[in-house]
C-alpha positions in Angstrom: 0.0 0.0 0.0 1.3 3.4 -0.9 2.0 6.1 1.7 -0.3 9.1 1.3 1.3 12.2 -0.2 -1.4 14.8 0.8 -3.4 15.6 3.9 -6.3 18.0 4.2 -5.8 20.9 6.5 -8.7 20.1 8.7 -7.4 16.6 9.3 -3.9 18.0 10.0 -5.3 20.4 12.6 -7.1 17.5 14.3 -3.8 15.6 14.5 -2.1 18.7 15.8 -4.7 18.9 18.6 -3.6 15.5 19.9 -1.0 16.4 22.5 -0.5 13.0 24.1 -0.8 9.5 22.7 -2.6 6.8 24.6 0.7 5.2 25.6 1.6 8.4 27.5 4.1 9.8 25.0 3.9 13.1 23.2 2.6 13.2 19.6 5.8 14.0 17.7 5.7 15.1 14.1 7.7 16.9 11.4 6.5 20.2 9.9 7.4 22.7 7.2 5.8 26.2 7.3 6.4 29.8 6.2 7.1 32.1 9.1 5.9 35.7 9.4 9.1 37.0 7.8 8.6 34.9 4.7 11.2 32.2 5.5 10.5 28.6 4.9 11.1 26.7 8.1 11.5 23.0 8.5 11.4 21.3 11.9 12.1 17.5 11.6 10.8 16.7 15.1 8.4 18.8 17.1 5.3 18.8 19.2 2.5 21.3 19.9 2.7 23.6 22.9 0.3 26.2 24.1 0.3 29.8 23.0 -1.1 32.9 24.7 -4.9 33.2 24.1 -4.6 36.1 21.7 -2.2 34.3 19.5 -4.4 31.3 19.1 -7.2 33.6 18.0 -4.9 34.6 15.1 -5.1 31.1 13.8 -1.6 30.0 15.0 -0.2 27.0 16.8 2.8 26.8 19.0 5.5 24.4 17.6 8.2 23.2 20.0 11.3 21.5 18.4 12.4 18.4 20.3 15.0 15.7 20.1 14.2 12.0 19.4 13.2 11.4 23.0 10.8 14.3 23.1 12.9 16.6 25.2 12.4 20.3 24.3 15.1 22.1 22.2 15.0 25.9 21.8 11.8 27.8 22.2 8.2 27.7 20.9 7.7 29.0 17.4 4.3 30.4 16.3 3.1 28.8 13.0 0.1 30.2 11.2 -2.3 27.3 10.2 -2.7 28.9 6.7 1.1 28.9 6.2 1.8 25.2 7.0 3.1 23.6 3.8 4.0 20.0 4.9 3.0 17.8 7.9 4.7 14.5 8.4 6.1 14.6 4.9 2.6 15.1 3.4 1.7 18.2 1.5 -1.1 20.1 3.2 -4.1 21.0 0.9 -7.3 22.8 1.5 
């Protein structure tokens, strides 16, 4: 069976909202998005973190880079949901 190459944005957002898996580990994913300065950013391993309430109203999610064990690296980056290009190596479509 072939691996999917596209994912709809609404399904991607549902997967982003899953913070913890049933086995007690974080939901770790890869993401590629365009930041507010126009640079294409790729984070190979990350998980979702909370953002201040006013930022989430702006249709953004907080992306926390991590290592292979799920330990945080760096700081939380805001990513606009309309600017996410790839999620888990699948192209995000409307």
